[in-house]
C-alpha positions in Angstrom: 0.0 0.1 -0.3 1.7 3.5 -0.8 1.2 6.7 1.6 -1.8 8.7 1.9 0.1 11.3 0.5 2.0 9.5 -2.2 0.1 11.0 -5.2 -1.3 7.8 -7.6 -1.5 7.1 -10.7 -5.6 5.9 -12.3 -5.7 4.9 -15.7 -9.3 6.0 -16.7 -10.7 3.9 -20.2 -13.3 6.0 -21.8 -14.9 3.6 -24.1 -18.2 5.9 -25.1 -19.4 9.2 -24.8 -22.2 8.4 -22.0 -19.7 7.1 -19.7 -17.5 10.5 -19.4 -21.0 11.9 -18.0 -20.0 9.1 -14.9 -16.3 9.5 -15.3 -15.7 13.1 -15.5 -16.7 13.9 -11.5 -14.5 10.6 -10.8 -11.6 12.5 -13.0 -12.2 15.9 -11.4 -12.2 15.1 -7.9 -8.7 12.6 -8.4 -7.0 15.4 -9.9 -8.0 17.6 -7.0 -6.6 14.9 -4.7 -3.8 15.5 -6.2 -3.6 12.2 -8.5 -2.2 11.6 -12.3 -5.4 10.8 -14.3 -4.6 9.1 -17.3 -7.5 8.5 -19.8 -7.4 6.3 -22.5 -9.5 6.9 -25.0 -11.6 4.0 -27.3 -13.7 2.5 -29.6 -16.6 5.2 -30.1 -15.3 7.6 -27.8 -12.5 8.3 -30.6 -15.0 8.4 -33.8 -16.9 11.3 -35.4 -20.1 10.4 -35.8 -20.6 9.2 -32.6 -19.7 12.8 -31.6 -16.1 12.4 -30.5 -16.0 12.6 -26.8 -11.8 12.8 -27.0 -11.8 16.0 -27.8 -14.6 16.9 -24.7 -12.4 15.2 -22.8 -9.0 17.1 -23.9 -11.2 20.4 -23.8 -12.1 19.9 -20.4 -8.1 19.9 -19.6 -7.1 16.2 -19.5 -4.6 14.7 -21.0 -5.1 11.7 -22.9 -2.8 8.9 -22.2 -3.3 6.5 -25.1 -5.6 6.1 -27.9 -7.0 2.6 -29.1 -8.4 2.3 -32.4 -10.6 -1.3 -32.2 -13.5 0.0 -33.7 -14.9 -2.3 -36.4 -17.7 -1.5 -39.4 -21.0 -3.2 -38.9 -22.2 -2.8 -35.5 -23.5 -6.2 -35.1 -22.8 -8.7 -32.5 -20.2 -10.6 -34.3 -18.0 -7.3 -34.0 -19.0 -6.8 -30.9 -17.2 -10.0 -30.1 -14.4 -9.0 -32.2 -14.1 -5.4 -31.0 -13.5 -7.2 -27.5 -10.4 -9.3 -28.7 -9.2 -6.6 -30.2 -9.8 -3.8 -27.4 -8.2 -6.1 -25.0 -4.7 -6.7 -27.5 -4.7 -2.9 -27.1 -5.0 -2.2 -24.0 -2.6 -4.6 -22.7 -0.1 -3.1 -24.5 -1.1 0.5 -23.3 -1.5 -0.5 -19.2 1.8 -2.7 -19.6 3.4 1.0 -20.8 1.2 3.1 -18.3 1.7 1.0 -15.2 -0.6 3.0 -13.5 -1.5 2.3 -9.7 -5.4 1.3 -10.4 -7.4 1.0 -13.5 -11.0 2.9 -13.4 -13.7 1.5 -15.6 -17.8 2.3 -15.6 -20.6 0.2 -17.0 -21.0 -3.0 -19.0 -20.2 -2.4 -22.3 -18.7 -4.7 -24.3 -15.4 -3.1 -24.4 -15.3 -2.2 -20.7 -15.4 -6.4 -20.5 -11.6 -6.0 -22.2 -10.6 -3.7 -20.1 -11.1 -5.7 -16.9 -9.7 -8.4 -18.4 -7.0 -6.6 -19.3 -6.2 -4.9 -15.8 -6.8 -8.3 -14.3 -4.2 -10.2 -15.8 -1.4 -7.3 -15.4 -2.3 -7.3 -11.9 -3.3 -4.0 -11.5 -6.0 -2.7 -8.9 -9.8 -2.8 -11.0 -11.9 -0.4 -9.8 -15.9 -0.4 -11.2 -18.0 2.0 -11.4 -21.9 1.3 -11.7 -21.4 -2.5 -11.2 -24.5 -4.8 -9.4 -27.3 -3.3 -11.8 -29.3 -5.6 -13.4 -30.9 -4.5 -17.1 -31.4 -7.9 -18.9 -29.8 -9.3 -22.5 -26.1 -10.1 -22.8 -25.3 -6.2 -20.9 -25.9 -8.1 -17.1 -23.6 -11.4 -18.1 -21.1 -8.2 -19.3 -21.4 -6.3 -16.3 -21.4 -9.2 -13.8 -18.6 -10.5 -15.8 -16.6 -7.0 -15.0 -17.5 -7.0 -10.9 -16.3 -10.5 -10.8 -13.0 -9.3 -12.0 -13.1 -6.3 -10.5 -11.4 -5.6 -6.8 -13.1 -1.8 -6.1 -16.7 -1.7 -6.3 -18.6 2.2 -6.4 -21.9 1.3 -6.9 -25.1 3.6 -7.4 -27.8 2.4 -5.5 -28.5 0.5 -2.1 -29.6 -2.5 -4.3 -26.9 -2.4 -6.1 -24.5 -2.4 -3.5 -26.0 -5.7 -1.6 -25.9 -7.3 -5.2 -22.6 -7.1 -5.2 -21.8 -8.0 -2.2 -23.5 -11.0 -2.6 -22.2 -11.7 -5.9 -18.6 -11.6 -4.9 -18.3 -12.0 -1.1 -16.1 -8.6 -1.3 -16.0 -6.1 1.6 -14.7 -3.6 -0.8 -18.4 -2.5 -1.9 -18.6 0.9 -1.8 -22.4 2.8 -1.9 -20.9 6.5 -3.8 -24.6 7.1 -5.7 -24.1 7.2 -9.5 -21.0 10.6 -10.8 -23.3 11.5 -13.4 -26.3 13.0 -11.3 -23.3 14.9 -10.1 -23.1 16.4 -13.7 -27.2 16.7 -13.7 -26.9 18.6 -10.6 -24.0 20.9 -12.3 -26.4 21.5 -15.1 -29.3 22.6 -13.2 -27.0 26.0 -12.3 -25.8 26.2 -15.7 -27.1 28.6 -19.0 -29.7 27.4 -20.9 -28.3 25.0 -24.3 -28.8 27.3 -27.5 -29.9 26.6 -30.9 -26.1 27.3 -32.1 -24.7 25.3 -29.0 -26.8 22.7 -29.9 -25.7 22.0 -33.8 -26.8 18.9 -35.5 -28.9 19.5 -38.8 -32.6 20.0 -39.5 -35.3 23.1 -38.6 -34.6 26.0 -35.8 -36.1 24.8 -32.7 -37.2 27.8 -30.6 -36.1 25.9 -27.0 -37.5 28.3 -24.7 -40.4 26.7 -26.1 -41.7 22.9 -25.3 -39.9 19.9 -27.4 -39.6 16.7 -27.1 -35.6 14.6 -27.1 -35.7 11.0 -28.2 -32.8 9.0 -27.5 -33.2 5.6 -28.2 -30.7 2.8 -29.0 -30.6 -0.4 -30.3 -31.5 -3.6 -28.1 -28.8 -6.1 -28.4 -30.5 -9.7 -28.3 -33.4 -7.5 -30.5 -30.5 -5.8 -33.5 -33.0 -7.6 -36.2 -35.6 -4.8 -34.7 -33.7 -2.1 -34.9 -35.0 0.0 -37.4 -38.4 -0.9 -36.8 -38.3 0.4 -33.2 -37.2 3.0 -34.0 -39.3 3.8 -36.5 -42.3 3.2 -34.5 -40.6 5.9 -32.0 -40.7 8.3 -34.7 -44.1 7.8 -36.1 -45.3 7.6 -32.4 -43.7 11.2 -32.2 -44.8 12.7 -35.4 -47.9 12.5 -33.5 -47.3 15.1 -31.2 -47.6 18.2 -31.7 -44.2 19.4 -30.8 -40.6 19.5 -32.2 -38.1 16.9 -31.7 -34.9 16.5 -31.3 -33.8 13.1 -32.1 -30.1 12.2 -31.2 -28.3 9.6 -33.4 -27.7 6.4 -31.4 -24.7 4.7 -29.6 -22.7 2.1 -30.5 -24.3 -1.1 -30.4 -25.6 -3.6 -32.6 -28.2 -2.7 -34.5 -26.8 0.9 -34.4 -26.6 1.1 -38.4 -30.3 0.2 -39.3 -31.6 2.5 -36.7 -29.4 5.6 -37.9 -31.0 4.8 -41.7 -34.9 4.5 -39.9 -34.3 8.2 -38.8 -32.6 8.9 -42.3 -35.7 7.5 -44.1 -37.7 9.0 -41.8 -36.8 12.1 -42.1 -36.6 12.1 -46.2 -39.8 10.8 -46.3 -41.3 13.5 -43.6 -39.8 16.6 -44.8 -42.5 19.1 -43.2 -41.3 17.4 -39.8 -39.5 19.5 -37.3 -37.1 17.0 -36.8 -33.7 18.1 -35.6 -30.9 15.6 -35.0 -27.7 15.4 -33.0 -24.8 13.7 -32.4 -23.7 14.5 -29.2 -23.5 17.5 -26.5 -20.7 17.7 -23.5 -22.7 15.6 -20.4 -23.6 18.7 -18.7 -25.1 20.5 -21.4 -27.0 17.3 -22.7 -28.4 17.4 -19.3 -29.0 21.3 -19.1 -31.2 20.3 -22.4 -33.4 17.5 -20.9 -33.8 20.5 -18.4 -35.6 22.2 -21.2 -37.7 19.5 -22.6 -41.1 18.7 -22.0 -40.7 14.7 -22.2 -37.4 12.8 -23.1 -38.8 10.0 -25.3 -36.3 6.5 -25.3 -34.7 3.9 -24.1 -31.0 5.8 -22.8 -30.2 5.2 -19.0 -30.0 8.7 -19.0 -34.0 8.8 -18.4 -33.2 6.3 -15.4 -30.7 7.6 -14.1 -29.9 11.8 -14.4 -33.5 12.6 -15.3 -34.4 11.3 -12.0 -32.8 13.8 -10.1 -33.3 16.4 -12.5 -37.6 15.7 -12.5 -37.5 15.1 -16.4 -40.7 13.4 -17.4 -39.6 10.5 -19.5 -41.3 7.5 -21.5 -39.3 4.8 -21.2 -39.5 2.3 -24.2 -38.7 -1.5 -24.7 -36.7 -3.9 -22.4 -33.3 -2.5 -22.7 -33.6 -0.9 -19.1 -35.4 -3.7 -17.8 -34.5 -4.6 -13.8 -33.2 -1.0 -13.6 -34.5 0.6 -10.1 -36.6 3.7 -11.0 -38.1 6.9 -9.8 -41.1 8.4 -10.0 -40.3 10.5 -13.4 -40.3 7.3 -15.2 -43.4 5.8 -17.6 -42.9 2.5 -19.2 -44.2 1.8 -23.1 -44.2 -1.0 -25.3 -42.6 -0.5 -28.7 -46.4 0.0 -30.3 -47.3 3.4 -31.7 -50.3 4.1 -29.8 -49.1 3.2 -26.2 -46.1 5.4 -26.8 -48.4 8.6 -27.7 -50.6 8.0 -24.7 -47.3 7.9 -22.8 -46.3 11.1 -23.7 -49.1 12.6 -23.3 -49.9 11.9 -19.8 -46.4 12.6 -19.0 -46.8 16.0 -20.9 -50.1 17.2 -18.6 -48.6 15.6 -15.4 -45.2 18.1 -16.2 -42.2 18.1 -14.2 -41.1 15.5 -11.1 -39.9 16.1 -7.9 -36.6 15.7 -8.1 -35.1 11.8 -6.4 -32.1 11.0 -5.0 -32.6 7.3 -5.8 -29.3 6.9 -7.8 -27.4 9.9 -5.5 -26.9 13.3 -4.0 -24.8 14.7 -6.7 -21.6 13.8 -4.3 -20.6 10.4 -6.1 -17.5 12.0 -7.9 -15.4 12.6 -4.7 -16.7 9.3 -2.8 -15.2 7.3 -5.6 -12.3 9.4 -5.9 -11.8 8.9 -1.7 -13.0 5.2 -2.3 -10.2 4.3 -4.7 -7.0 6.4 -2.5 -8.7 4.7 0.7 -8.6 0.9 -1.0 -4.9 1.6 -2.6 -3.5 3.5 -0.1 -5.3 1.6 3.0 -6.9 4.8 4.1 -9.1 5.5 6.7 -12.9 3.8 5.7 -15.3 5.6 8.2 -15.6 9.0 5.8 -17.5 6.9 3.5 -20.3 4.4 3.2 -18.5 1.5 3.2 -20.3 -1.8 3.7 -21.3 -5.4 2.7 -24.9 -4.5 3.1 -28.1 -6.4 3.9 -30.6 -3.9 2.2 -33.0 -6.0 0.5 
């Protein structure tokens, strides 16, 4: 164990644009502690069509220690498996060269499994953020595999802490809350997003007036339905007399078909007020959600950050099944009339009270402290460190 005053070298593996919302608060607190943050950008975090979040990382003052280009064309289950193997090879070399004191990873993407395996085989302490949750499909298997490889578990909810403790038998389980909620709290005090800042393409939208945000990703075990599911969503929100801001899907199996549905739908409805956007920095995206009337789709942002913001959400399909929800979420299947009805109900309801289900806005600090305490043998009493028996 290192002395408490020695700066630690923490490699933070960033694999996708949503992950920076969770990792940025942790990185900021690690830097505030005097630690050396070594961001390794991988996979879709490097690609323009997914918003190149690596540029956001650099703009926020972080040095990128390495870039691992391992993404395959096709966005299907075969490429997902191949990408995992390719990234494992790249990260093994990168981590061997950097020799960090610990490696931090987030959530459950297939690329994160590669990072976890590389760290474990190099005998580098692995910190897993957002373990212990359940959503169904392959994601649960990947998330739980990463949990078993991890040494320190920084989880978002009490139930997640219980699940990880039971799964691993570890006493290094810290209920920190979700770091993306820190970003949500920051968004509340930031300036509103403007149309010029929004970028993207499509007709101009008055962001001071009600509008919908659509953020929908493929479900890995339903990739053959990705096109139809996206089309159904666009048709449904098209029946609501409000402008729509549609974000392009993330890099999962089926994303190509989902993107094709968006392009074709736009071409067939030239008069529709539909504006497409690739990405926004985390705090600015969350600020946009506070300006929206309803968030429609299946992103975890509707479950986590939107609950802290009180934003009404219509959550579609099975992608988030099993994940804990606050009162702001209304579930609907991929059926047009059911989606329309749910959106109309959420419009009538309006804003919800803020929920602290996923934290109170201090997760970044608590995670950074947990990492230092784990690596240095520091005082554990400063945090919620437990193998909890909460049901």
